[in-house]
N, C-alpha and C positions, 0 to 999 in steps of 0.2 A: 534308503528304505527304512532303516531303523528309526530315523527321525519322523518319517511319515507315520509309522506304526504307533510311535509314542504319542504323536499329536492326536491320532484317531482314538487311542485309549483314553487320553485326557478328556477329549470331547465327549465320548460316550459316557465316561464316568460322571462328568458334569451334568449331562442330560439326565442320567439315572438319579443322581443326587437331587436334582431339581424336582423330578417326578416324585422321588421319595418324600421330599419336603411337602409337596402338594398332598401326597397320600396321608402323611402324618397329620397335616393340617385338617384334612378331611375327617380323619378318625377323631381328632380332638373336637372338631365341630359336632360330629355325630354324637360323641360322648357327652358333650355339653347339652345337646338338644334332647337326645334319646327318643324313644318311642313309648307310647302307652301300652301296657300289657293288660289284657282282659281275661276274665274267667280264670283267675289264678288263686283267689281266696276260697279254700275248700271247707273250712270249718271255723266257727266262732263259738267258744264256750264261755261260761261265766264263773269267775272265782271271786274270793274276797281279796283284799289288798295284799294278803300274804300268800296268794296263789293257792289257798285252800279251796277245794272244789265246792261250789254252791250248787246244790241239786234241786231240781224242780219237784213240786209235789206230784201226787198221782194224776192230777189234771194238767200237768205240764206247766204249771205256774210257778215262777220264782218269787218267793216271799222274802223281801229285803227290808232294810231299815232306811228310812228317809234321812238324808244328809250324812250318810255313811259311805265311805269309798268302796267301790267294787271295781272289777276289772274284766274287760272283754279280752279274751285270749284267742288271737287269730292265727291260723295256720295258712301258709301259702305254698303252692307247688308250681314251679316254672318249667317242669320237664317237657311240656308241649312246645316250649321255645328252644329246646336243645339245638345248638348250632346257629341260633338266630338271636343271641343276646349280646348286648354291648354295654359298656359303662354308660350310665346316664339313663338307661331304660327305667321305667317306673310304673307304678300303679297307684290309683287313688281309691281308698275305701271310704265311702260316704257314711257318716254316722247319723242315724235318724234323729228327728226331733223328739222332745220329751225328756231326753237325758242331757245332763250337763257334763261336758267333756273337760278334762284337765289338760292343759298345755304340757307337751312332753316331746323330747327328742332323744334319740339314742342310737349308738352304733350297733350294728348287727354283725357279730363275729362268726366266722366259720369255726366249728367246734374242734376240728383237727389241727388247723394251722394257726388259729387265733388271728387270722387276717380279717379286717373289717371289709366285707364285700357288699355291704348294703347299709343304709341308714333309714330310720323311721322318724317322721315328724308329724306329731298330732297337733292340729290347729283347731281350737274351739271356736264355735260361734257364740252367741249370747247364751245366758243361762236358759236351760230347757230347749235349746235350739240345735243340739248336736254339734257336728263339726266334720273334719276331714282328717284321715290318716294317709300320708303319702310315704311309700317305700321306694327308695331309689338305689339302683345298683352302682357300685363303685369299686375302685382298686383291683380290677381284674389283672392288670399287669403285675401287681405285687403278688397276687395269688399264684400266677403262673410262674413267677420267679421263685417263690417259696417252694412250690411243689415240683419245680423243674419240668413242668408239663407244657403241652401245646394248646390246650383248650380247657374250658370249664363247662360242665353240664350237670344234669340231674339236681338242679338247685331246688331245695325245699327250705322252709324257714318258719319262724314264729315271731310275732311281735304282740305288744299289749297296748290297750287303750284304757286308761283310768277314767271312771265315770261315777256319777252319783245322781240321785233324784233329789231335787230341791223341794219338790212338792209330793204329797202323798199320791199314790197311783192305785187304780183298781183294774187289774187285768188289762194293763196297757200293752198293746203289741209294739215291739221294736223290731222293725224289718230292715234287713240289709239286702238291697237289690241293685246296687250300682254296677257299673261295667266290670269292676274288679272281681265280683262275686261269681263263682262258677254256677251255683244254684242258689236261689233265694233262701235266705235264712231268717227265721222269725223266732224271737223269744218274747214271752209274755210275763209282765212284772206286776206284782202288787207290793207297793211300798207304803210303810206306815211309820209314823213318828213314835219313837220310844219314849214312854212316860216314866218320870221319876228316876231315882238313883237305885243302884244295886243295893239290895237289902242283905243283911247278914254280913258274913266275912268269908274270905277266900282262904282255903287251905293249900290249894295248888292249881296251877294252870299251865298250859303249854301251847306254844305255837311255833310255826316254822316261818322262815323268811324266804326271800327270793333265792333261787339257785345262784351261787357265786361263781363267776367265770374266772377262777384263779387256780393256780397250780398248788398241789399238795403232795407230800410224801409221808409214809408211815413205816418205820422200822418194825413196829409191833405187828402190823398186818403182814409185812413181809415174812416175819418169823413163823407165821402160821400158814404160809403158802397162799395168802390172799393177794389180790391186786393191791399194790403198795404205793401207787402214785396215780395222779390224774390231773385234769385241767379244770374240773368243776366239782363242787361239793354243795351240800345243803347245811346251813347253820340252823340250830334249834335253840329255843330259850324256854326255861322253866322257872316259874315263880313258886317259891316254897314258903308257906306260912306267912302270907301277906297280912293276915290278921294278927300276927305276932302273939299267938297263944303259947302257953308254956306246956309243951308236950314231953318234958323231961329229957332224958338222954336217949341216944340211939334212934333218933327220928330218921326213918329210911325212905329215900326216894327210889322207886323202882321204875325202870324204863326198859321196855322191850320193843324190838322192831317186829312189825307184823309180817309174818311169812305165810302167805297163802296165795292162791292162784290169781287173786285180783290185785295184789300189791307186788311191786318190783322188789327184787332181792337187793338189799343194801346192808352196809355194816357201819358201825361207829368207827370214827378215826380216833383211836384212844388218846393220842397225844393232844388232841384239841380240847379235852374236858377241862373246864375252868369253873371254880366255885368262888362266889363272892358273898360276903356278909353285907347286907345293904338294907336301907329303909325303902320299902316298896309298897305299892298299893295294887289294886286289881286292874289298873290301867298301865302299869309299867311295861314298856316294850323294848327297852334297851338298858344296858348297864348304867345304873344311875350315878350321878355325881356323888362322890364321897364313898363309893363302894370299896370294900377292903378285900383284896384277893387273899384267899385262904391257902393253907399249906396241907397237902395230902399227908396223912400219917399223923399230923398234929391236930388239925381241926376237924378232919373227916377221913374216912377210909372209903376205898372203892373196891367193888367186886365185879369182875367180868366173867362171862362164860368163855368157853374155849375158842369160839370163832368171832367174838366181839359183836354179837347180835343182842345182847342184853347186858344191863349194868345195874348196880345198886350203889348209891351214895349214902353212907351212914353218917349223919351229923352228930357230933358228940353233945352239942348243946341244942336241945329242941325248943328253946324259948326264943330263938332269934329268927329273923327273916333272911332268906337266902335267894340268890339269883344264880342259876346254873346255866352255862352255855356249853355246847359241844357241836361238832360237825359230823355228818354222815356222808358216805359215798352216795352217789345219785346217778341215775342213767341220763337225765337231762333230755329224755325223748318224749315227754308228755305222759309217762306212766304214773300211776297212782302209788304213792309211798305213804307209810304210816308208822307211827310210834304209839304204843300203849303205855300210859303213865299212871302211877298210883303212889299214894303216900301212906306209910305205915308208922303208927305210934309204937314205940318200943320194938321196932322191927318186926312186929307181928300183927297189930290191930289196924285194919284199913280205916282211913279217914275219908269222909265225903269231900267231894270237890269244893263245895261250899256248905256251910252249916244249914243253909236253906235249900240246898240242891243236893239231894242224897244220891249222888253218883260216886261210886267208890273206885272207879277206874274208867278211863275213856281213851279212845283212839284219836290222836291228832293226825289228820290226813292233809295231804297236799298233792298237787300235780307237780311232778319233777320236770319243770321246764325252765329254761332260761327265758327271761322276759323278752329278750331280743337275741335270737340265735338263728344261724343259717347253716345248712349242710350242703356241701357240693362235692362233686367227684372230679378229680383231675383226669385229663385224657392224655395218653402218651402215644405219639406217632413219630415216625422217622420222616424227615423232610429233606429232599435233595434239591439243591439249586444248581442248575447247569447253565454255563455260559461259554461262548466262543472265546478261546484263549487269546486270539488276536483282536477281534472286534469288541469283545466284552459284551456281546449281545446274547439274549436268551437262546438256548438251543432246544428245539422241539424234536421229539421222537427218539431220545436216548432211552434204551431199555436197561433197567438194573434189576439184579436179583438180590433179594434180602434174605439173609440166613440168620436164624436165631442162635443163641449161645449153645444150644444142643446140637447144632449142625444141621438142623432141618430147614429146608427152604420154606420161608413164610409166604412169599409171593414175588411176582415180577411187577415192577411199576414202570410207567413210561412218562417222560417229561412232557408237559403240555406246551402251549404256545408261549407261556411265560417262563419256560425252562424249569418248571417245578413238578416234582413227583412226590406224592405223599402216601405213606403206607396206611394200612388199615389200623384200627385201634389195637394197641398192645396192652397186655395185662400189666397192672401196676406192680405185679411181682417181678417184672423185668427192670424196675427202676435200679439203675446202677450197673446193669448187666450190659455186655458187649455184643453187638450185632455186626455181621459182616456184610459189606456192600460190594458188588462186582458188576461191571458193565457187561451186559450180555449181548447187546446189539447197538452198534454205533449208527447214528443217523447218516444218511447219504452225504458224502462229501467230507466225512470226519473219520479219523483213525479210531480204532477200537482201543480203549484204555485198558492195558493189562494189569493196572495196579489194583491190589486188594485193599479196600478201605474198611475202617471200623468206626462204628458209632456207639457211644455209651449212652444208654437211655437216661435222660435227665441232664446230661451235660450239654451246655449251649442249646438248650431246648431241643435236643436230639436233631439238630440241623447240621448238614454237611454241605459245603460249597465246593463244587467240582468244575473243571474246565475241560472242554473238548478241543483237541488239536486238529485243525483242518488237514486234509490229505495234501501231500505235495503235488503241485500242479506245474508241469513243464512250461518253460517260458514260450510264449507265442512268437514265432519268427516274424520279422517285419515284412510287410507287403512290398515287393519290388516295384519301383516306379520306372516304366520303359522310357528310354531316351527318345526325344523328338527326332524323327527322320530328317536328315540333311538333304537339301535339294542338290542333285548332282550337277556338276559343271557342264555347260553346253559346249559341244566341240566347236573349235574355230572353223571358219569357212576356208576352204582350200584356195590358195593364191592362183589367180588366173595366169596361165603361162604366157610369156611374151612371144612375139613373132620372131622366128629365126632370121639372122642377118643374111642378106643376099651376098653371094660371093662377088668380090670386086677386085680392083687392082691391088697389087701387093703393097702399095703404100697404104698407110693407115690413115684414113680420112679423119678429120676432127668432126666428131659428131656430138651435138648437144644432146646429152641424155636427160630425159625427163626424170626428175627425182621421184623415187618410189615412196609411197606412203608407208610409214613404219606400222607394222602390225604387232601389237602387244598381245601377250598371251592372255587368254580368257581366264578370269578368276572368279566368275560367278557374279561379278558386279560390273555394270557397264562403266567404261572409262569416259570421264568428262573431257571432251576435246578442248574446251576453253581453258580448263585447268592445265592441260598439257602445254597449250600455246603460251600461257602465262609463265609457265616454268621455263620454257625456252628463251623467251624474251628476257626474263630475269637473269638467266645465266649469261646472256650476251652482254647485258649492261654491266654486269660485274666484271667481265673480261676487259671491256673498254676502260673502265675506271682504273683497273690495275695498270694498264698500259700507259695511261696519262700520268700516273704517279711516278712512272719510271722516268 
């Protein structure tokens, strides 16, 4: 019996393994093919190449410069596909004609886990012929492993498309109306060629770069009770005295974070402040070759306010050109952030931004967005797999009670035809917490399992594999086979009596008695008379032979 059970188990296991391979192959095929998602792009805004917001005029017209790079910043929302998303699913955003698109591809990371769960690929057509941006989902299994969850949902994200106008435009509409767009989006552009060179000289200028998707820490922010670490930040750059005018000693750069209802609350990351002495011009956008990193306390001093939302860098030599870099915290959610910058001669007298542009302080703004970013929520559920202990087949109808760490019954769940029972969604606050599982009702033909099981949310994807033991069944007695009735022997015929002798004389006469026929007992089989005669003759011949030998 044990050998038979073992063979059954091995056979069933092989079958399920084969089915599993087919299932995995099917998933892989589905992931490779994917399905097209529609009505998921909810908004497309316009920024410059540094993600600084470009605002339309009062008539809704964007005034831009021909042959200068700009950016479409697109947001997407996949929440309508909750429970129906797979690796390989995608959407295509068609980019209209009149714009020239820059080829670009990028990974789109989840902001919490840093797992790449999508990728964008921008493919241009010819100049002034638009192109296509395709976003494809990927790495769901890695995300589920990282978050120790069962599912992924509430996916929203952001990606960018770099573009420019090769030709001047006059109120040219650019309309997005492909399947990927939830509602038609139209922007109107007027693009003009910029004539001539910048006149005059620059005293200061500032801009921000893309949000960096990298980790950071700050002991100084921790010391004042502020958030002291994160996964993203915004780098900023300031050019100082590009005209290289002699402003004497104590040339002061003043930088303040804008704090009002329209701007997100951010802080400087003080450890990131770096000052270079360098040869620069009004087009320098990165630390130039040959730049010399300066030493705080020797070449310059720094003054911070108490919560690191304003700073002042005082240069001892006001005749040099400087390049200053620093980072700030940033929300990364599309909020507007801004820094107000000014330059003071002798730490008191405000200097104009340019000698021919009499602006004495201005705000550098940008949208705090990662160029390619995605947000998703992990889903936590308890999953019970139930199989027959002997046959290793799914068991339907087993009822289990799920109890949370506080001892409160969450719900009863019942295994389906696949032997699977899944709980409702559990709060992410239960990650790492222990739930209790008890069988409340066993299916017909199975014993009730008295064992109390536990499941730790997040471990093994919160899955527990249980087996049901069939009830003991008494052996079935064999069905008796009746014997075939035997035909009874027929009774022998009675011997006919002979006639009595007549009385005669006292002498005994010699009478020839007729030999009687031998009557053999009946055995149920008729006696063959020829066989009997043959037997008698044979015995007689044997006797004569023995006599002759004597």
